[in-house]
Each structure stands twice: as C-alpha cells, then as structure tokens.
C-alpha positions as CSV (number, residue, x, y, z in Angstrom):
1,M,-4.3,-10.8,5.1
2,R,-1.6,-8.4,4.2
3,F,-2.1,-4.6,4.6
4,V,-0.2,-2.7,1.9
5,D,1.0,0.6,3.3
6,V,2.4,3.7,1.6
7,N,6.0,2.6,1.8
8,V,5.4,-0.5,-0.4
9,F,4.2,1.7,-3.2
10,I,6.8,4.4,-2.8
11,Y,9.7,2.0,-2.7
12,L,8.4,0.5,-5.9
13,I,8.0,3.9,-7.6
14,I,11.5,5.1,-6.7
15,G,13.2,1.8,-7.0
16,S,15.1,2.1,-3.7
17,P,16.4,1.3,-1.2
18,K,17.2,-1.9,-3.1
19,K,16.2,-4.4,-0.5
20,D,12.9,-2.6,0.3
21,Y,12.2,-2.3,-3.4
22,E,12.7,-6.0,-3.9
23,I,10.5,-6.9,-1.0
24,S,7.8,-4.5,-2.2
25,E,8.0,-5.9,-5.7
26,R,7.5,-9.5,-4.3
27,I,4.5,-8.4,-2.2
28,L,2.8,-6.7,-5.2
29,R,3.7,-9.6,-7.5
30,R,1.9,-12.0,-5.1
31,I,-1.1,-9.8,-5.0
32,E,-1.1,-9.7,-8.8
33,K,-1.3,-13.5,-8.7
34,G,-4.3,-13.4,-6.4
35,E,-3.0,-13.2,-2.8
36,A,-5.6,-11.4,-0.7
37,A,-4.5,-7.9,0.5
38,V,-6.0,-4.7,1.7
39,T,-5.0,-1.0,1.5
40,S,-7.0,2.1,2.3
41,L,-8.0,5.3,0.5
42,P,-5.8,7.4,2.8
43,V,-2.8,5.3,1.7
44,I,-3.7,5.8,-1.9
45,Q,-4.1,9.5,-1.3
46,E,-0.7,9.7,0.4
47,V,1.0,8.2,-2.6
48,I,-0.8,10.6,-4.9
49,S,0.3,13.5,-2.7
50,W,3.9,12.2,-2.8
51,L,3.8,12.0,-6.6
52,E,2.4,15.6,-6.7
53,Y,5.0,16.9,-4.3
54,N,7.8,15.3,-6.3
55,N,6.6,16.8,-9.6
56,R,5.5,13.4,-10.9
57,K,1.8,14.2,-11.5
58,K,1.9,12.4,-14.9
59,E,2.4,9.1,-13.0
60,I,-0.8,9.5,-10.9
61,R,-3.1,8.0,-13.6
62,D,-0.7,5.0,-14.0
63,F,-0.6,4.5,-10.3
64,L,-4.4,4.5,-10.0
65,L,-4.7,2.1,-12.9
66,A,-2.1,-0.2,-11.3
67,I,-4.0,-0.1,-8.0
68,N,-7.2,-0.9,-9.8
69,S,-5.6,-3.9,-11.5
70,Y,-4.9,-5.6,-8.2
71,L,-8.2,-7.4,-8.1
72,S,-7.5,-9.3,-4.9
73,M,-6.6,-6.0,-3.1
74,N,-9.5,-4.6,-1.2
75,K,-9.5,-0.8,-1.1
76,L,-11.0,0.4,2.2
77,A,-12.7,3.7,2.8
78,I,-11.8,4.7,6.4
79,V,-14.2,6.3,8.8
80,W,-13.5,7.8,12.1
81,D,-15.2,5.0,14.0
82,S,-12.5,2.6,12.6
83,F,-9.5,4.3,14.3
84,I,-9.9,3.1,17.9
85,P,-10.5,-0.6,16.9
86,A,-7.6,-0.4,14.5
87,V,-5.3,0.8,17.3
88,E,-6.5,-2.0,19.5
89,D,-5.8,-4.5,16.7
90,M,-2.3,-3.1,16.3
91,N,-1.7,-3.5,20.1
92,R,-2.8,-7.1,19.9
93,N,-0.6,-7.9,16.8
94,K,2.7,-6.2,17.7
95,S,4.7,-8.6,15.6
96,V,3.4,-7.4,12.2
97,S,6.2,-7.4,9.7
98,L,6.6,-6.1,6.1
99,T,8.2,-9.4,5.0
100,R,5.7,-11.7,6.6
C-alpha cells in the first residue's frame, strides 16, 4: 500500500517541478481509480499549513474536499505509540520509492 506524503500534494498544488508534478498526478489518479493508499492527519495538516503560509487559504476547503473524495485513501490519526514501530518499519523497508 502506498503512503502519500506532503510532497505529493504540494507538487500537485504548485504544478512543479514538472517531473514530480507528473508523478504526483499519476499517483493520485490511480488512487482516484481505487488503488489502496494511506496518508495521515499530520500530512494533511502540513499541507493546510503550507497553504496558509503561502496566502492560499481559499484553497484549503478544496484541498480537504479532494482528500475526502479519495475513497480508497485511508486517513490515519497518528498517536505517539505509533512512532517507534513506524521507524522500525522504515528501517526494514529502506527501498521505499515515490515512483514505486
């Protein structure tokens, strides 16, 4: 299952860098078509913070509606007890790639 991080959303919002935008668009298109994916509430909050910082507050609602429309994307609430196991998973899976 793909984890969708902040950069995927930001590249799509700003439309660049071109290659990263295209990869991000493909990832989200596959999720729209039903590919299983996951993101987290901290990721969503980071995108909202980025929009606020860049004076794009009017886009927050559209962003949240878009996130909500990805029915096959699980939105995880993160708790402190999840951090150590997550680091252990990252160490076991060092070959994680954006384009995988």
